[in-house]
Backbone bond lengths (Angstrom), bond angles and torsions (degrees), N, CA, C in turn:
res aa  C-N    CA-C-N  psi(-1)  N-CA   C-N-CA  omega(-1)  CA-C   N-CA-C  phi
1 M - - - 1.498 - - 1.536 109.92 -
2 K 1.291 115.95 132.10 1.483 122.49 -178.52 1.495 110.78 -80.37
3 A 1.353 115.49 144.22 1.475 119.94 170.83 1.465 111.44 -101.57
4 I 1.385 116.51 141.52 1.441 122.90 178.12 1.491 109.41 -120.79
5 T 1.325 119.71 136.20 1.479 120.05 175.68 1.550 107.07 -107.03
6 I 1.316 117.19 134.66 1.438 122.70 179.16 1.515 105.00 -111.98
7 R 1.380 114.23 126.79 1.437 116.17 -177.08 1.552 106.45 -112.09
8 G 1.314 114.79 161.37 1.449 123.82 173.75 1.529 115.24 75.18
9 I 1.367 113.40 33.54 1.500 116.42 177.48 1.541 102.93 -88.07
10 D 1.428 112.77 131.09 1.486 120.26 175.25 1.527 108.59 -62.79
11 S 1.302 113.18 151.52 1.482 118.57 179.03 1.531 111.67 -65.43
12 S 1.302 117.20 -28.50 1.452 118.45 -178.85 1.538 109.99 -75.08
13 V 1.356 116.00 -35.14 1.451 117.86 175.80 1.580 111.85 -69.03
14 S 1.287 113.79 -38.95 1.530 120.83 177.20 1.547 108.54 -61.98
15 E 1.321 118.91 -43.87 1.486 122.36 -179.00 1.544 106.92 -65.33
16 K 1.344 119.43 -42.25 1.493 123.88 -178.51 1.537 109.42 -63.34
17 L 1.365 115.13 -44.65 1.508 118.91 178.44 1.560 111.57 -57.92
18 K 1.380 113.69 -46.10 1.369 118.73 178.20 1.509 118.05 -60.84
19 L 1.370 113.52 -39.79 1.458 121.69 177.39 1.517 112.00 -67.52
20 V 1.295 118.88 -47.82 1.436 121.72 179.33 1.509 109.77 -64.62
21 A 1.275 121.74 -42.71 1.405 125.81 -178.83 1.558 107.91 -61.44
22 K 1.314 116.62 -45.90 1.466 122.93 179.03 1.588 108.39 -59.33
23 N 1.272 117.37 -47.89 1.479 122.18 -179.69 1.490 114.76 -61.89
24 E 1.354 115.04 -25.76 1.423 120.59 178.76 1.566 111.64 -92.31
25 G 1.330 114.77 -5.34 1.420 119.76 -177.83 1.507 117.80 73.61
26 K 1.378 111.85 27.47 1.493 118.41 -177.90 1.545 109.72 -121.48
27 S 1.356 113.67 161.65 1.473 116.72 168.68 1.475 109.67 -74.60
28 V 1.313 115.50 159.62 1.450 121.53 179.91 1.545 109.50 -61.20
29 N 1.333 114.07 -38.27 1.571 118.22 179.29 1.476 108.25 -63.67
30 R 1.323 123.22 -46.21 1.434 127.73 -179.57 1.518 112.40 -60.59
31 F 1.425 113.29 -46.80 1.441 118.66 179.68 1.539 112.43 -60.93
32 I 1.376 115.97 -44.58 1.480 118.33 177.99 1.493 114.59 -67.28
33 L 1.343 118.87 -39.12 1.429 120.44 170.75 1.523 115.08 -56.35
34 E 1.333 119.21 -39.08 1.445 122.90 -179.72 1.549 106.68 -73.85
35 L 1.302 118.79 -36.49 1.535 117.98 175.57 1.552 111.74 -62.80
36 I 1.352 115.81 -40.72 1.408 119.13 176.94 1.540 111.42 -63.29
37 D 1.308 117.07 -47.51 1.437 121.90 -178.56 1.528 108.58 -57.18
38 Q 1.316 118.68 -47.92 1.475 123.85 -175.75 1.524 111.21 -64.57
39 N 1.357 116.67 -35.65 1.424 118.46 -168.06 1.522 113.98 -96.70
40 I 1.333 119.34 -8.17 1.477 119.72 177.50 1.551 106.54 -110.35
41 G 1.265 118.68 3.00 1.461 120.32 176.62 1.448 119.69 88.24
42 T 1.317 116.84 8.73 1.494 115.94 179.34 1.543 112.44 -86.93
43 K 1.344 112.13 -9.18 1.521 116.49 178.36 1.448 105.07 -146.18
44 K 1.292 117.92 123.48 1.415 121.33 -177.98 1.543 109.21 -78.96
45 K 1.309 116.08 139.45 1.481 123.24 -179.15 1.572 103.75 -76.76
46 K 1.270 115.93 138.75 1.491 122.74 177.74 1.496 108.24 -71.24
47 K 1.351 111.89 127.73 1.438 119.30 -170.98 1.571 111.86 -67.08
48 F 1.342 117.37 -35.52 1.427 122.54 -174.90 1.494 110.56 -115.11
49 A 1.270 121.68 35.79 1.512 123.84 -174.40 1.497 112.73 -104.85
50 T 1.291 118.44 12.36 1.472 119.56 -178.22 1.523 110.66 -71.85
51 Q 1.283 114.15 128.45 1.454 119.68 176.61 1.506 110.99 -98.82
52 H 1.296 117.04 128.72 1.450 121.18 -179.72 1.569 107.00 -105.81
53 K 1.277 115.23 141.61 1.518 119.48 -178.22 1.533 112.29 -119.22
54 D 1.358 114.33 10.73 1.450 116.81 -173.80 1.568 115.99 -77.24
55 L 1.381 114.38 -10.38 1.486 115.83 177.47 1.542 111.74 -115.50
56 D 1.332 116.70 12.14 1.429 120.23 179.33 1.489 116.24 -59.20
57 H 1.297 115.11 -31.73 1.497 120.71 179.80 1.540 113.77 -64.63
58 L 1.389 116.06 -17.17 1.408 121.51 -178.00 1.559 112.76 -87.12
59 F 1.295 119.74 -16.90 1.442 124.92 -172.10 1.503 112.09 -85.64
60 G 1.306 119.78 140.05 1.384 125.17 175.87 1.464 117.13 80.48
61 R 1.345 116.91 22.75 1.463 121.75 -171.40 1.514 113.63 -111.51
62 W 1.298 119.69 5.38 1.511 118.46 179.44 1.529 111.32 -75.72
63 S 1.316 112.16 139.25 1.499 117.25 172.23 1.549 107.01 -81.18
64 D 1.289 114.24 170.01 1.487 118.53 176.62 1.483 110.72 -59.95
65 D 1.270 120.22 -39.82 1.487 122.74 -177.87 1.509 108.86 -67.71
66 E 1.361 120.05 -42.51 1.412 123.09 -179.63 1.543 111.34 -64.63
67 F 1.331 114.80 -38.24 1.453 118.25 176.79 1.542 112.23 -66.04
68 D 1.342 116.91 -43.88 1.456 119.00 175.45 1.487 114.38 -57.94
69 K 1.339 115.32 -38.73 1.514 121.00 -178.71 1.499 109.67 -66.88
70 I 1.329 116.82 -47.84 1.474 122.61 179.50 1.504 111.20 -62.88
71 Q 1.411 113.53 -45.16 1.519 115.10 179.89 1.456 109.57 -61.69
72 G 1.353 119.88 -36.98 1.453 122.34 -177.70 1.550 109.74 -62.07
73 F 1.322 117.84 -40.46 1.468 122.57 175.85 1.530 111.26 -60.11
74 I 1.347 113.29 -45.74 1.486 115.93 -176.33 1.538 107.58 -69.27
75 D 1.314 120.36 -42.30 1.489 118.02 -178.03 1.469 110.49 -65.99
76 A 1.324 121.54 -29.80 1.469 123.81 179.62 1.536 109.38 -68.52
77 Q 1.246 114.15 -37.13 1.570 120.29 -179.91 1.490 110.30 -71.41
78 R 1.328 119.89 -24.55 1.465 121.11 -175.81 1.460 114.44 -88.95
79 K 1.407 115.50 -3.28 1.470 119.46 178.38 1.486 109.91 -69.74
80 I 1.330 116.38 137.19 1.476 121.70 178.71 1.517 108.01 -87.14
81 D 1.294 116.54 127.91 1.509 123.81 175.97 1.526 105.68 -82.34
82 S 1.334 116.14 104.54 1.532 118.91 -173.16 1.467 109.43 -65.43
83 E 1.370 120.98 -28.88 1.481 122.67 -178.55 1.549 110.38 -64.45
84 L 1.377 115.61 -31.01 1.509 118.44 -175.38 1.568 106.13 -75.76
85 W 1.322 117.01 -22.38 1.493 119.44 -172.71 1.517 114.71 -100.07
86 Q 1.308 117.44 13.74 1.436 122.41 179.75 1.540 113.96 -101.77
């Protein structure tokens, strides 16, 4: 595999690359390789692979009482009405 050096990258661009790569759980090298693959046509970008983070603050916030209440509703809806199946 060939190595390529890119010169003249602004420090703000470098920091942004590092931040985005870290947020995606990738090394900067892996992130840049994927960008290159997607943008020169060697790898198609997934059409419906966009991840949204705008509702993350809502997840994992149920108390035990809230969970029990919601689970009770779900369990009640899953009961089979035997009169309807005769």
